[in-house]
C-alpha positions in Angstrom: 0.0 0.1 0.1 2.4 2.4 1.0 4.6 1.6 -2.6 1.3 2.5 -4.3 1.5 5.6 -2.8 4.5 6.6 -3.4 4.0 5.5 -7.0 1.3 8.1 -6.7 3.6 10.9 -5.9 5.7 10.4 -8.6 2.9 10.2 -11.0 1.5 12.9 -9.5 4.6 14.8 -10.3 5.0 13.6 -13.9 1.6 14.7 -14.6 2.2 17.8 -13.5 5.4 18.4 -15.8 3.3 17.0 -18.9 0.4 19.8 -17.9 2.5 22.7 -17.7 4.7 21.6 -20.7 1.6 21.0 -22.8 0.1 25.0 -21.3 3.5 25.9 -22.7 3.4 24.9 -26.4 -0.3 25.0 -26.6 -1.7 27.8 -24.8 1.2 30.3 -24.3 3.0 29.9 -27.0 0.9 28.7 -29.3 1.5 31.3 -32.1 5.4 31.7 -32.8 6.8 34.9 -31.6 10.2 36.2 -30.6 10.4 36.1 -26.8 11.3 39.2 -25.3 13.9 39.7 -22.0 10.8 41.1 -20.3 9.2 38.1 -21.2 11.7 35.6 -20.1 12.5 37.6 -16.9 8.9 36.8 -16.2 8.9 33.1 -17.1 11.9 32.7 -15.5 10.9 34.1 -11.9 7.5 31.5 -12.7 9.5 28.6 -12.8 11.4 29.2 -9.9 8.8 30.3 -7.7 6.9 27.2 -8.9 10.5 25.3 -7.1 10.0 27.1 -4.3 6.5 26.4 -3.4 7.4 22.2 -4.1 10.0 22.8 -2.4 8.1 24.1 0.5 5.5 21.1 0.3 8.4 18.3 0.2 9.2 19.8 3.6 5.9 19.0 4.7 5.9 15.8 3.0 9.1 14.5 4.7 8.3 15.9 7.8 5.6 14.0 8.3 6.0 11.5 6.0 2.7 11.7 3.7 1.8 9.3 1.2 4.4 6.6 2.8 7.7 8.9 2.4 10.3 7.7 4.3 8.6 4.5 5.2 9.7 1.5 2.7 13.4 1.3 3.9 14.3 2.6 0.0 17.0 5.1 0.6 17.4 7.1 4.1 14.9 8.6 6.3 15.2 12.2 5.7 13.7 14.8 8.0 11.5 18.0 6.3 14.5 20.1 7.0 17.0 17.5 5.5 15.1 16.8 2.1 14.3 20.9 1.7 18.1 21.9 2.0 19.0 18.6 -0.6 16.4 19.9 -3.1 17.8 23.5 -3.0 21.2 22.5 -2.9 20.8 20.4 -5.9 18.5 22.6 -7.7 21.1 25.2 -7.5 23.6 23.1 -9.1 21.1 21.9 -11.9 20.7 25.2 -12.7 24.1 26.8 -12.1 25.9 23.9 -14.4 22.7 24.9 -16.9 24.4 28.4 -17.5 27.6 26.5 -19.5 24.5 25.1 -21.4 22.5 28.5 -22.3 26.7 29.5 -23.8 26.6 26.0 -25.8 23.2 27.0 -27.2 23.7 30.5 -28.2 26.2 29.1 -30.2 24.4 26.3 -31.8 21.4 29.1 -32.7 24.5 31.6 -33.9 26.3 28.8 -36.1 23.3 27.7 -37.6 21.8 31.0 -37.9 18.2 30.3 -36.2 15.8 33.1 -36.6 14.6 34.1 -32.7 11.2 33.7 -33.8 11.7 30.0 -34.0 14.3 29.1 -31.1 11.4 28.5 -28.1 10.2 25.2 -30.3 13.7 24.2 -30.5 14.1 24.4 -26.8 10.5 23.1 -25.9 11.3 19.8 -28.0 15.5 19.8 -26.8 14.0 20.4 -23.0 11.4 17.5 -23.6 14.1 15.3 -24.7 16.7 16.1 -22.1 13.5 15.3 -19.4 13.3 11.9 -20.7 17.1 11.5 -20.9 17.7 12.3 -17.3 14.9 10.5 -15.8 16.9 7.3 -17.6 20.2 8.5 -16.4 18.7 9.3 -12.7 17.5 5.5 -12.5 20.6 4.1 -13.7 22.4 5.6 -11.4 20.5 5.6 -8.5 20.9 1.6 -9.3 23.9 1.6 -9.9 25.0 3.5 -6.0 22.4 1.0 -4.4 24.3 -2.5 -5.9 28.2 -0.6 -5.8 28.5 1.9 -2.9 32.2 2.5 -4.6 30.9 3.4 -7.5 30.3 7.0 -5.9 34.6 7.2 -6.4 34.0 7.0 -10.2 31.6 9.5 -10.4 33.2 11.9 -8.1 36.4 11.4 -10.4 34.1 12.3 -13.7 33.3 15.5 -12.3 36.9 16.4 -11.4 37.6 15.4 -14.7 34.7 17.3 -16.3 36.1 20.3 -14.2 40.0 19.9 -15.9 38.1 19.4 -19.3 35.9 22.8 -18.8 39.0 24.7 -17.6 40.9 23.8 -20.5 38.8 22.7 -23.9 36.9 26.1 -25.7 33.0 25.7 -26.5 33.3 28.2 -29.3 34.4 25.3 -32.1 31.0 23.5 -32.6 32.1 21.4 -35.7 28.7 20.3 -36.5 29.8 18.0 -39.2 31.6 15.7 -36.9 28.3 15.5 -34.5 27.1 11.4 -35.0 23.5 12.7 -35.2 23.6 15.5 -37.4 25.9 13.1 -39.3 23.3 10.4 -39.2 20.4 13.1 -40.5 21.9 13.9 -43.1 22.5 10.6 -44.7 19.0 8.8 -43.9 17.3 12.2 -45.1 16.8 15.0 -47.6 17.4 18.4 -45.7 15.8 21.1 -47.1 18.6 24.1 -48.1 16.2 27.0 -45.7 13.9 27.3 -42.5 10.3 26.1 -43.7 9.0 28.1 -40.9 9.1 26.7 -37.2 8.1 23.5 -39.0 11.1 20.2 -38.6 9.9 18.8 -41.6 8.3 19.9 -44.9 7.0 18.5 -48.3 9.6 20.1 -50.9 8.6 19.6 -54.6 6.6 16.6 -53.7 9.2 14.6 -50.9 9.1 15.3 -47.8 12.7 16.2 -46.1 13.7 17.6 -43.4 14.4 21.2 -42.1 17.9 22.5 -40.9 15.7 23.4 -37.9 15.5 19.3 -37.2 19.2 19.7 -37.4 19.5 22.5 -34.7 17.2 20.2 -32.6 19.5 16.9 -32.6 22.8 19.1 -32.2 21.0 21.0 -29.1 20.0 17.1 -27.7 23.6 15.3 -28.7 25.1 18.9 -26.4 23.0 18.3 -23.3 23.7 14.1 -23.7 27.7 15.6 -22.6 25.9 18.2 -19.6 23.8 15.5 -18.2 27.3 13.3 -18.0 28.2 15.9 -15.5 25.0 17.3 -13.4 23.3 14.1 -13.0 26.5 12.9 -10.7 26.9 15.9 -9.3 23.6 16.1 -7.9 24.0 12.6 -6.4 26.6 14.1 -4.7 24.0 16.3 -2.3 21.5 13.8 -2.0 20.7 9.6 -2.8 16.6 10.3 -2.9 16.2 9.6 -6.5 12.6 11.6 -6.0 15.0 15.1 -4.6 17.3 13.8 -7.7 15.2 13.8 -10.5 12.5 16.8 -9.2 15.2 19.1 -8.4 17.0 18.0 -11.7 13.7 18.9 -13.6 12.6 21.9 -12.4 16.4 23.3 -12.9 15.7 22.3 -16.7 12.0 23.4 -16.8 13.6 26.8 -16.5 16.1 26.7 -18.9 14.2 28.0 -21.9 13.2 31.2 -20.3 16.6 31.7 -18.5 18.2 31.5 -22.0 16.2 33.8 -23.3 16.7 36.4 -20.3 20.4 35.6 -20.6 21.9 34.6 -24.1 22.6 38.2 -25.0 24.6 39.2 -21.5 26.4 36.0 -21.0 29.5 37.1 -22.4 29.8 39.5 -19.8 29.8 37.0 -16.9 33.8 36.3 -18.0 34.3 34.8 -14.5 31.2 32.4 -14.3 32.5 29.3 -16.2 35.8 29.4 -13.8 33.1 29.4 -10.9 31.6 26.2 -12.5 35.0 24.5 -12.7 35.2 25.2 -8.9 31.7 23.9 -8.4 32.4 20.7 -10.5 35.8 20.4 -8.7 34.2 21.1 -5.2 31.3 18.4 -5.6 33.8 15.5 -7.1 35.6 16.0 -4.0 32.6 16.2 -2.4 31.7 12.6 -3.7 35.3 11.0 -3.2 35.2 11.6 0.8 31.5 10.7 1.1 32.2 7.7 2.7 35.2 8.8 5.1 34.9 12.4 5.8 30.8 13.3 4.6 30.5 17.2 4.1 27.2 18.4 5.2 24.5 19.9 2.9 24.5 23.1 4.4 28.0 23.4 4.5 27.9 21.9 0.7 25.7 24.9 0.0 27.5 28.1 1.8 30.2 26.6 -0.4 28.5 26.4 -3.5 26.8 30.0 -3.4 30.2 31.6 -2.3 31.6 30.0 -5.8 29.6 31.2 -7.6 29.0 34.6 -6.2 32.8 35.3 -6.0 32.1 34.2 -10.2 29.2 36.5 -10.0 30.9 39.6 -8.0 34.4 39.4 -10.3 32.5 39.1 -13.7 30.3 42.5 -13.0 33.6 44.3 -11.5 35.3 43.9 -15.1 32.1 44.5 -16.9 33.5 48.1 -18.3 36.4 46.1 -20.0 33.7 43.3 -22.1 33.6 43.1 -25.4 31.4 42.2 -28.1 29.0 39.4 -26.7 30.8 35.8 -27.7 27.0 34.6 -29.0 23.4 36.3 -28.6 19.8 35.2 -30.4 19.6 36.8 -34.0 17.3 38.5 -35.8 13.8 38.0 -35.8 13.1 37.4 -39.4 14.9 35.0 -41.8 17.3 35.8 -44.0 19.4 34.7 -47.1 21.9 33.4 -44.4 19.7 30.2 -43.1 21.1 27.9 -45.6 23.4 25.4 -44.5 
């Protein structure tokens, strides 16, 4: 009976996410339009508010063990305060790492000359694919950690390696011709030379063909695979509760679209933010490696993460006057002759 109630909890959350996505695409963005900065900021605020309201609900669910949470013997039995703190820390980590994702998405849109009016549609389906991918990776990660406790050291080492890679590897060398998904799509499907509105497929000359917008979506999805390899282990460093891992991750992803439109044009000004993310990943990797011997309390982790991000943001603001032109930003609203690939 208790397990059935927990399934209802998971099902209710998934149903809520699907409802929000349906409202997003079917009501608020039913007609393609360029998302303004003010609109993006409003939606960013809404998604953050929903995540924080959900976290308040988590406090009571875990504190009073509603729906049998904490009584099945699966995972640690958490208090309301512990669950809320772990959710918020995981949410902050994923939200921070998604900033690096925004860099890459802006570069992809700039490379393919995607008109701003079509960018939301790509991000919507990209986020939907990311949710499915994260769910699968979180399930696999939870199973591995439950069966092989030593896997935590591998996850920690992976995060440290990623931090080093992020420090030395540049994102601006996209090379889409080397992307396996795009290469496969080009071989399997005819591709139109120009965008056909916001459609991923179109009928041209009596034949069905993919549009360049599909290639953009495939590139965005494949880039998210790499980011998921970083972010999913990072949240397991904060909590082993699969429900907290999944919900904090998904709430952060859902706000990625609006955050992109709010920040993409300004990301180059935060020149030290990437360095902050390097230190963040390194700290989380060390936290995972020490988990069995010298565990770092969640509230200490939260303080360190906030401090790392604050230093990067403040240092970037101080250097704002020396900024050059943005590395990449959303392009014009109207398609042009440069849309050919």
